[in-house]
C-alpha positions in Angstrom: 187.8 154.5 41.8 185.3 151.8 42.8 182.8 150.8 40.1 179.9 148.4 40.1 178.5 146.2 37.4 175.5 144.0 36.8 176.1 140.3 36.1 174.0 137.9 34.2 174.6 134.1 33.8 176.2 133.4 30.4 176.6 129.7 31.1 176.0 127.5 34.1 179.4 128.5 35.6 180.1 131.9 34.1 178.5 135.3 34.7 179.1 138.3 32.4 178.4 142.0 32.8 175.4 143.5 31.2 174.7 146.9 29.7 171.8 149.1 30.5 170.4 147.9 27.2 170.4 144.2 28.5 173.4 143.3 26.3 176.6 141.6 27.2 179.1 144.3 27.9 180.8 146.1 26.2 178.3 146.8 23.5 178.0 150.0 21.3 179.0 152.4 24.0 176.1 151.3 26.3 176.7 151.9 30.0 177.7 148.9 32.0 179.6 150.4 34.9 178.2 152.5 37.8 180.0 154.6 40.3 177.8 153.6 43.3 175.9 150.6 44.5 172.7 152.7 44.7 173.0 153.6 40.9 173.7 150.0 40.0 170.7 148.8 42.0 168.5 151.3 40.2 169.7 150.1 36.9 169.1 146.5 38.0 165.6 147.3 38.9 165.1 148.9 35.5 166.4 145.7 33.8 164.1 143.5 36.0 161.0 145.5 34.7 162.0 144.4 31.2 162.6 140.7 32.4 161.2 140.0 35.8 162.5 136.5 36.0 166.1 137.3 35.0 168.9 136.4 37.5 170.8 139.6 38.0 173.7 140.2 40.5 175.6 143.3 41.4 179.3 143.1 42.1 182.4 145.2 41.9 183.8 145.7 38.5 186.4 143.0 37.9 185.9 141.6 41.3 184.0 139.0 43.3 181.5 139.5 46.0 184.1 138.5 48.6 186.0 141.7 47.7 183.3 144.0 49.2 183.1 145.4 52.7 180.6 143.5 54.8 177.9 146.0 54.6 178.0 146.1 50.8 178.1 142.3 50.7 174.9 142.2 52.8 173.2 144.7 50.5 174.1 142.6 47.5 172.5 139.6 49.1 169.3 141.4 49.4 169.7 142.8 45.8 170.2 139.4 44.2 167.6 137.6 46.3 169.9 135.6 48.5 168.2 137.3 51.4 164.4 137.4 51.7 163.3 140.5 53.6 161.1 140.4 56.6 157.6 141.8 56.6 158.8 144.8 58.7 161.7 145.5 56.4 160.3 148.9 55.1 159.0 150.1 58.5 160.8 153.4 59.6 161.6 152.1 63.0 163.5 149.1 61.4 165.1 151.0 58.5 166.8 153.2 61.1 168.8 150.1 62.2 168.8 148.1 58.9 172.4 148.6 58.1 173.4 147.4 61.6 171.5 144.2 61.3 170.5 143.4 57.7 167.7 141.3 59.2 166.3 138.7 56.9 164.2 135.5 56.9 166.4 132.6 57.9 167.0 130.0 55.2 168.5 127.5 57.7 165.8 127.4 60.4 162.2 127.7 59.1 160.1 130.3 60.9 163.0 132.3 62.2 165.0 135.3 61.3 168.8 135.9 61.0 170.7 139.1 61.5 174.2 140.5 61.9 174.8 141.0 65.7 177.7 143.4 65.5 180.4 144.6 63.1 182.9 141.9 64.2 180.4 139.2 63.3 179.7 141.1 60.0 183.4 141.0 59.1 183.4 137.2 59.9 180.2 136.7 57.9 178.3 135.2 60.9 174.6 135.7 61.4 172.6 135.1 64.5 169.4 133.1 64.1 166.6 134.0 66.5 162.7 133.8 66.8 161.1 136.9 65.3 159.2 137.7 68.5 162.4 137.6 70.6 164.2 139.8 68.0 161.5 142.4 68.0 161.2 142.4 71.8 165.0 142.7 72.1 165.6 145.6 69.7 162.3 147.4 69.1 160.2 147.2 72.3 160.3 151.0 72.5 158.3 151.1 69.3 156.2 148.0 69.5 153.9 146.6 72.2 153.2 143.0 72.7 150.1 143.0 70.3 152.1 144.7 67.6 154.9 142.2 67.9 152.4 139.4 67.8 150.9 140.9 64.6 154.4 141.1 62.9 155.1 137.5 63.8 151.7 136.5 62.3 152.6 138.4 59.1 155.8 136.5 58.9 154.0 133.2 59.4 151.5 134.0 56.7 154.3 135.2 54.4 156.1 131.8 54.9 152.8 130.0 54.3 153.3 128.1 57.5 149.5 127.5 57.8 147.0 127.2 55.0 143.5 128.5 55.3 140.9 125.8 55.3 137.2 126.3 54.9 134.8 123.4 55.3 131.1 122.6 55.2 131.6 119.0 56.2 129.8 118.3 59.5 132.2 115.6 60.7 135.2 118.0 60.0 133.5 120.8 61.7 132.8 118.7 64.8 136.4 117.5 65.0 137.8 121.0 64.7 135.6 122.2 67.5 136.3 119.3 69.8 140.1 119.3 69.3 140.8 122.9 68.7 140.7 126.2 70.8 138.6 126.2 73.8 135.1 127.7 74.0 131.6 126.8 75.3 131.1 124.8 72.1 134.5 123.0 72.2 133.3 119.8 74.0 132.5 116.3 73.0 129.0 115.7 71.8 128.1 113.8 75.0 128.5 117.0 77.0 125.5 118.6 75.2 121.8 118.0 75.7 121.3 117.8 72.0 121.3 114.4 70.2 124.3 115.5 68.1 127.1 118.0 68.3 125.4 121.4 68.0 128.1 122.9 65.7 127.1 120.4 63.0 124.4 122.8 62.0 127.1 125.0 60.4 127.5 122.6 57.6 125.7 124.8 55.1 123.9 125.9 53.2 125.2 129.4 53.9 127.7 128.9 56.8 131.0 127.2 57.0 134.0 126.8 59.3 137.4 128.4 58.5 140.4 127.1 60.5 144.2 126.6 60.4 146.2 123.6 61.6 145.2 119.9 61.7 141.5 119.3 61.9 142.0 117.3 65.2 144.2 120.0 66.8 143.3 123.2 65.1 145.2 126.4 66.0 142.4 128.8 65.3 138.8 128.7 63.9 135.9 131.0 62.9 132.4 130.5 61.6 132.2 132.2 58.2 129.7 133.0 55.4 131.7 132.3 52.3 129.2 133.8 49.8 129.4 137.2 51.5 133.0 136.9 52.6 132.1 137.4 56.3 134.0 136.0 59.2 132.9 136.1 62.9 134.7 135.7 66.2 138.1 134.0 66.0 139.2 131.6 68.6 142.8 130.5 69.1 145.6 132.2 67.0 143.6 135.3 66.2 146.4 137.2 64.4 147.3 134.5 61.9 143.7 133.4 61.0 142.6 137.0 60.7 145.4 137.8 58.3 144.6 134.8 56.2 140.9 135.6 56.1 141.5 139.2 55.2 144.0 138.2 52.5 141.3 136.1 51.1 138.9 139.0 51.0 136.9 138.4 54.2 135.7 141.1 56.5 134.2 140.7 60.1 130.5 140.9 60.2 127.2 139.4 61.4 125.6 136.0 60.4 122.1 137.5 60.5 120.3 136.3 57.4 122.4 133.2 56.9 120.7 129.7 56.8 121.9 126.8 58.8 120.8 123.2 59.0 117.5 122.4 60.6 117.9 119.5 63.1 114.9 118.9 65.4 115.2 117.9 69.0 111.8 117.0 70.5 109.8 120.2 70.3 112.8 122.3 69.8 116.0 122.4 67.6 119.7 121.7 67.8 121.3 125.2 68.0 124.8 126.1 69.1 125.8 129.3 70.8 126.1 131.8 68.0 128.6 134.6 68.5 127.7 137.0 65.7 123.9 136.4 65.2 120.5 136.9 66.9 117.7 134.5 67.4 116.5 132.2 64.5 113.4 131.6 62.4 112.3 128.2 61.2 111.4 128.4 57.5 110.5 124.7 57.3 113.7 123.6 55.6 116.5 125.6 57.3 116.9 127.8 60.4 117.5 131.5 59.4 119.7 133.5 61.8 118.4 136.8 63.1 114.8 136.6 61.9 112.9 134.8 64.7 112.6 133.9 68.3 114.4 130.6 68.5 117.1 131.2 71.0 120.7 131.2 69.8 122.5 131.9 73.1 122.2 128.6 74.9 125.3 126.5 75.5 123.6 123.2 76.0 123.1 122.6 72.3 119.3 123.0 72.4 117.2 126.1 71.7 114.5 127.2 74.3 115.4 124.9 77.2 114.5 126.9 80.3 115.8 125.8 83.7 116.4 127.3 87.2 119.8 128.5 88.2 121.3 126.5 91.0 123.2 129.6 92.2 120.5 132.3 92.2 117.3 130.2 91.9 116.0 132.4 89.0 114.3 130.7 86.0 116.3 131.1 82.8 116.6 129.7 79.3 120.4 130.3 79.5 122.5 128.1 81.6 126.1 126.8 82.1 127.3 123.7 83.8 129.6 124.8 86.6 132.0 122.3 88.2 133.7 122.0 91.6 137.0 120.5 92.4 135.3 117.8 94.4 133.7 116.5 91.2 130.2 117.9 91.8 128.3 120.2 89.3 125.5 122.8 89.3 123.5 124.5 86.5 124.0 128.2 86.6 122.4 131.0 84.6 124.8 133.0 82.3 124.9 135.9 84.7 126.0 133.8 87.6 128.4 131.8 85.4 129.9 134.9 84.0 130.3 136.7 87.3 131.2 133.8 89.6 132.9 131.1 87.6 136.1 130.7 85.6 136.7 128.4 82.6 139.5 125.8 83.1 141.2 125.1 79.8 142.7 121.8 81.2 139.3 120.2 82.1 137.4 122.2 79.5 134.8 123.1 82.0 133.7 126.2 84.1 134.6 126.0 87.7 133.3 128.1 90.7 135.5 131.1 91.6 135.8 129.5 95.0 138.5 127.3 93.5 142.1 128.4 92.9 143.3 129.1 89.4 146.6 130.0 87.6 147.3 131.5 84.2 149.4 129.2 82.0 151.0 131.1 79.1 152.0 129.6 75.8 153.4 131.0 72.5 149.8 131.4 71.1 148.3 133.1 74.2 147.3 132.0 77.6 145.0 129.5 79.4 143.4 129.4 82.8 143.6 126.1 84.7 142.9 124.9 88.3 146.1 125.4 90.3 146.1 121.8 91.3 146.1 120.7 87.7 148.9 123.1 86.4 151.5 120.4 86.3 149.2 117.8 84.8 148.3 120.4 82.2 152.0 120.3 81.2 153.0 123.6 82.8 156.2 124.6 84.6 156.7 127.6 86.9 159.4 130.0 85.7 161.1 131.7 88.5 162.6 134.5 86.4 159.3 135.5 85.0 157.2 134.5 88.1 154.7 132.9 85.7 153.4 129.5 84.7 154.2 128.5 81.1 153.4 125.5 78.9 156.4 123.2 79.0 156.3 123.0 75.2 157.3 126.7 75.1 160.2 126.2 77.5 163.5 124.5 77.8 165.9 123.6 80.6 169.2 125.4 80.9 172.0 122.9 80.2 174.2 124.4 82.9 171.7 124.5 85.8 168.7 122.3 84.8 166.4 125.2 85.6 163.3 125.8 83.4 163.2 129.0 81.2 161.1 130.2 78.3 162.7 129.0 75.1 163.1 132.6 73.9 165.1 133.5 77.0 167.8 130.9 76.3 170.6 131.1 73.8 172.0 128.1 71.8 175.7 127.7 72.3 177.8 124.8 71.1 174.6 122.7 70.7 173.3 123.4 74.2 170.7 125.9 75.5 171.9 128.3 78.1 170.4 131.0 80.3 171.8 134.5 80.1 174.0 134.0 83.2 175.7 131.0 81.8 176.4 132.1 78.2 180.2 132.6 77.7 181.4 136.1 77.0 181.2 137.1 73.3 184.9 136.8 72.8 184.7 133.1 73.7 182.5 132.5 70.6 185.4 132.4 68.2 187.8 130.5 70.4 187.5 126.8 69.7 189.7 126.0 72.8 186.9 127.5 74.9 184.1 125.5 73.5 181.5 124.7 76.3 183.2 127.3 78.5 180.4 127.3 80.9 180.9 123.6 81.6 184.7 124.1 82.0 184.0 126.9 84.4 181.6 124.9 86.4 184.1 122.0 86.7 186.9 124.4 87.6 184.6 125.8 90.3 183.8 122.3 91.6 187.5 121.4 91.7 188.4 124.6 93.6 185.6 124.0 96.1 186.9 120.4 96.5 190.3 121.7 97.2 189.0 124.1 99.8 187.0 121.3 101.5 190.1 119.1 101.6 192.2 121.9 103.2 189.4 122.6 105.7 189.4 118.9 106.6 193.2 118.9 107.1 192.9 121.9 109.5 190.0 120.2 111.3 192.2 117.0 111.8 195.1 119.1 113.0 192.8 120.8 115.5 191.5 117.5 116.7 195.1 116.3 117.3 196.1 119.5 119.1 193.0 119.1 121.3 193.9 115.5 122.1 197.4 116.5 123.0 196.2 119.3 125.2 193.8 116.9 127.0 196.7 114.4 127.5 199.0 117.1 129.0 196.1 118.3 131.3 195.6 114.7 132.5 199.4 114.2 133.1 199.6 117.6 134.9 196.7 116.5 137.1 198.3 113.2 137.9 201.6 114.9 138.8 199.7 117.4 141.0 198.2 114.5 142.9 201.6 113.0 143.4 203.1 116.2 144.6 200.2 116.7 147.0 200.6 113.2 148.4 204.3 113.8 148.9 203.7 116.9 150.9 201.0 115.3 153.1 202.8 112.0 153.7 206.4 113.1 154.2 206.0 114.0 158.0 204.6 110.5 158.5 207.3 108.9 156.6 210.0 110.6 158.8 208.6 109.0 162.0 208.0 105.6 160.5 210.5 102.8 160.5 212.3 102.3 157.2 210.4 100.4 154.7 212.0 97.2 153.4 210.7 98.1 149.9 212.3 101.5 149.7 210.6 104.9 149.1 206.9 104.6 150.2 205.9 107.4 147.8 207.1 105.3 145.0 204.7 102.6 146.1 201.9 105.1 146.4 202.6 106.5 143.0 202.1 103.0 141.5 198.8 102.4 143.2 195.4 103.8 142.3 195.1 107.6 142.8 193.9 108.7 146.3 191.5 111.6 146.3 193.2 114.7 147.7 190.3 115.4 150.1 191.0 112.2 152.0 194.1 113.9 153.5 192.5 117.3 154.2 192.9 118.2 157.9 195.1 115.2 158.6 
């Protein structure tokens, strides 16, 4: 009967079975054999509560891990920590298929997962490595929509600590994050604004700060925060990951009303950015207080209370946007006109009139809108299979065809990335003789086509020779016909004429230039 035991390292190279009393077995009749893996795992968990850092491994009594069937082998790898479970490991929709896949975080390729594709691969102890988003789309799209899949991918990223949460009150760092990070009305160089400095520098305390992930010059996401009250505001960029990191740090979404920002004068007004989660400000002489006054906080030019007339509707307004045109000209529009009749181009970082043509360029973090004429300059490629524009950084070319595909739609095979139509059949994976089968197949196809073209060329040459022979015969027959006609027309004349000293007159005629038949008609 199969029995299981719990092993503990006795020396660096030797593992010995333990009893339920955490003694080397056998010991005073204490249990150290269990009739099922489930019972042995329960006992292992009991021992870990006594000694959380202990290295404990379940195996067959008197055997090695290699003696187990592949499903039990995979369970043991989860039990002894060789496999790190994914964030969705305990979800019911995944658990229903866990013992098919044994999905876990890949140790070989950071940021990806590994799983057992089928029973044959399980027996061979081969796991397929894949991006988490592609795996969830492929097997669980009936349970998860795109937003849910993005959320699980974000949880995995946070679990792997791929990005650290950074919070700063340094004005230079805040400006760099805004200029180089996710797009918004404030994500421009300082020279774009009317204010004498970048308007977001006012967030450098005393109450507000900027939270972000990624490099300061190329941030992946950002949010203005109030650290003392653990409040975060609108998130730009990779929303899922930054939100998880902030919430794990104890932050909740809220308003900045009541928070103090830096007081920077500009003529008779102040330097003020567009504030997402806050009302107009009050000047207390030392700071500007959000939500307590009548100093405007919804301008995008970097200066409060700067009225102007809208070039689109001619109404006077304190709120305006610079709207661009493809010919290089610009106009100042009110927010209503800008919001209703313009589109933000993420390539040029400007709003453009809706009279221009735009395309949506997708990437693994979201999507961007750019002028159609700038799509390729933006680094985008058009994917025929998806009928969408995608950032080239999210795509690859199929090694068999050279056609562009989304990276998640290609499969790595023998060091090459292939589209679904060019991946060899599964039984080819284990046959070393068929490595790069798609290339061999393509070469065979080319050779077969070359043979067909050569055979066609031979038939065409034979046809040309037959046609030439037919034309030669027709000419010869026409010449013979002329001779026969001449014989018929000249013979009566020859009978009356004296004999020719040169012999047969027709023979002489036959050797001279052909005489048109019509010359003798009616003679």
